GUVOPA-450568 format. One record per residue: residue in three letters; x, y, z of N, C-alpha, C, O in turn. Coordinates in pm, whole numbers, padded with zeros to 5 digits, always signed. Atoms other than C-alpha are relative to their C-alpha. Example, Ala and Ser with C-alpha at 12.3 -4.5 7.8 and 13.67 -1.06 7.14 Angstrom:
BEGIN
ALA+00089-00119+00000+01230-00450+00780+00090+00120+00000+00194+00118+00066 SER-00082-00119-00006+01367-00106+00714-00077+00109+00073-00026+00220+00090 
This chain:
BEGIN
UNK+00133-00047-00026+05096-02905-02558-00017+00019+00150+00029-00063+00230 UNK+00029-00030-00139+04983-02747-02233-00151+00003+00019-00225+00032-00074 UNK+00142-00005-00032+04645-02770-02060-00021+00080+00127+00045+00055+00228 UNK+00033-00083-00116+04499-02511-01822-00084-00076+00101-00166-00160+00063 UNK+00082+00056-00108+04355-02615-01485-00027+00109+00102+00063+00183+00141 UNK+00040-00091-00106+04164-02407-01235-00077-00083+00100-00189-00126+00072 UNK+00066+00087-00095+04079-02601-00923-00030+00066+00133+00062+00100+00207 UNK+00043-00048-00130+03880-02470-00629+00077+00122+00049+00086+00223-00021 UNK-00071-00111-00062+04083-02247-00399+00149-00004-00032+00224+00085+00009 UNK-00141+00013+00034+04419-02365-00539+00038+00100-00107-00046+00153-00179 UNK-00050-00085+00107+04638-02155-00762-00027-00068-00135-00021-00190-00145 UNK+00012+00059+00132+04569-02202-01132+00135-00052-00047+00240+00000-00008 UNK-00123+00057+00052+04825-02413-01314-00024-00056-00138-00138-00067-00184 UNK+00008+00071+00127+04902-02576-01646+00074-00131+00015+00159-00147+00104 UNK-00072+00128+00005+05016-02927-01722+00066-00011-00136+00001+00008-00239 UNK-00069+00033+00124+05281-03001-01982-00039-00145-00029+00008-00237+00038 UNK+00063+00129+00024+05093-03294-02133+00102-00111-00025+00086-00222+00026 UNK-00097+00104+00038+05396-03482-02272+00069-00063+00121+00101-00182+00119 UNK-00074+00051-00116+05562-03516-01930-00082+00001+00128-00033-00038+00234 UNK+00089-00012-00117+05266-03457-01694+00062+00090+00107+00044+00066+00227 UNK-00065-00096-00090+05464-03167-01540-00098+00111+00035-00160+00170-00054 UNK+00085-00108-00046+05265-02920-01331+00080+00130+00004+00192+00132+00054 UNK-00065-00130+00002+05352-02551-01381-00095+00102+00061-00204+00125+00007 UNK+00083-00103-00062+05213-02285-01145-00001+00125-00086+00101+00162-00144 UNK+00013-00121+00080+05083-01973-01319+00031+00126+00081+00041+00234+00023 UNK-00037-00113-00085+05166-01747-01024+00125-00038+00078+00119-00062+00198 UNK-00122+00049-00065+05524-01839-00950+00050+00095+00109+00051+00217+00092 UNK-00059-00081-00107+05673-01721-00624+00152+00005-00014+00218+00084+00053 UNK-00144+00007+00019+06024-01808-00743+00035+00048-00140-00001-00017-00238 UNK-00034-00050+00133+06164-01597-01029+00089-00096-00080+00102-00080-00201 UNK-00084+00098+00070+06397-01887-01113-00082-00121-00046-00025-00224-00082 UNK+00088+00108+00042+06095-02106-01201+00013-00019-00151-00059+00045-00228 UNK-00028+00018+00142+06227-02228-01536-00118-00065-00073-00137-00039-00192 UNK+00116+00060+00065+05915-02437-01607-00100+00108-00042-00156+00102-00151 UNK+00092-00110+00030+05702-02121-01592+00052+00083-00117-00023+00115-00210 UNK-00060-00077+00109+05942-01926-01813-00007-00076-00132-00036-00017-00236 UNK+00006+00082+00121+05956-02214-02063-00142-00009-00054-00164-00003-00175 UNK+00140+00004+00041+05575-02241-02068-00036+00126-00078-00091+00117-00189 UNK+00035-00126+00067+05534-01874-02157+00070+00011-00135+00008+00048-00234 UNK-00078-00009+00124+05811-01886-02420-00055-00095-00106-00073-00055-00222 UNK+00045+00099+00097+05684-02205-02585-00138+00034-00056-00163+00014-00175 UNK+00132-00036+00051+05324-02086-02608+00012+00120-00095-00055+00123-00199 UNK-00018-00115+00089+05437-01754-02757+00063-00041-00132+00045+00026-00234 UNK-00062+00050+00123+05638-01956-03012-00089-00098-00076-00049-00149-00180 UNK+00094+00084+00075+05334-02165-03110-00041-00131+00064-00119-00205+00004 UNK+00044+00124-00065+05299-02452-02862-00150+00009+00028-00201+00116+00061 UNK+00144+00000-00022+04935-02555-02826-00032+00016+00147+00038-00036+00234 UNK+00051-00019-00135+04744-02447-02517-00147-00036-00002-00226+00021-00078 UNK+00139+00039-00013+04420-02618-02421-00064+00078+00113+00001+00106+00214 UNK+00070-00062-00112+04157-02443-02213-00037-00109+00101-00005-00226+00081 UNK+00033+00095-00107+04021-02609-01898-00092-00112-00048-00099-00218+00015 UNK+00089+00103+00054+03769-02802-02112+00070-00090-00102+00009-00181-00157 UNK-00075+00082+00094+04043-02949-02333-00007+00047-00143+00042-00023-00233 UNK+00008-00055+00135+03969-02731-02636+00127+00079-00029+00167+00164+00051 UNK-00123-00070+00036+04283-02610-02813-00034+00145-00034-00120+00173-00117 UNK+00021-00143+00023+04297-02231-02803+00068+00040-00130+00167-00020-00171 UNK-00068-00053+00119+04378-02036-03117+00132+00062+00045+00150+00094+00162 UNK-00130-00061-00034+04732-01898-03132-00019+00140+00057+00049+00177+00152 UNK+00026-00135-00050+04595-01546-03082-00057-00002+00142-00017+00078+00226 UNK+00059+00010-00134+04387-01649-02780+00104-00045+00101+00106+00005+00214 UNK-00106+00045-00090+04684-01833-02627+00096+00113+00033+00136+00130+00148 UNK-00090-00112-00022+04907-01530-02674-00066+00107+00088+00001+00168+00172 UNK+00073-00097-00082+04641-01304-02524-00004-00047+00147+00008+00034+00239 UNK+00000+00053-00136+04620-01534-02221+00136+00019+00065+00145+00062+00180 UNK-00137-00016-00052+04999-01530-02178+00025+00146+00040+00092+00173+00139 UNK-00019-00143-00028+04988-01149-02187-00062+00042+00133-00025+00145+00189 UNK+00064-00034-00127+04767-01153-01875+00080-00051+00120+00051-00015+00234 UNK-00077+00061-00110+05024-01348-01670+00113+00092+00046+00164+00175-00030 UNK-00114-00081-00049+05290-01192-01448+00130-00038-00066+00234+00020-00035 
């Protein structure tokens, strides 16, 4: 499960809840495997929570992923 965070002037990020791993949503490094894994896992059905902790529907999560670089 991943949870979205949008904080102030910082880049938005997600947290992989199981390991408390932070994943930037605007990666500057194309070799950012955490970012690639996040996108792949959500597209395969991993849960994604919005910033309020509400689990997004699979369609909403996929639509969100489609907006990312």
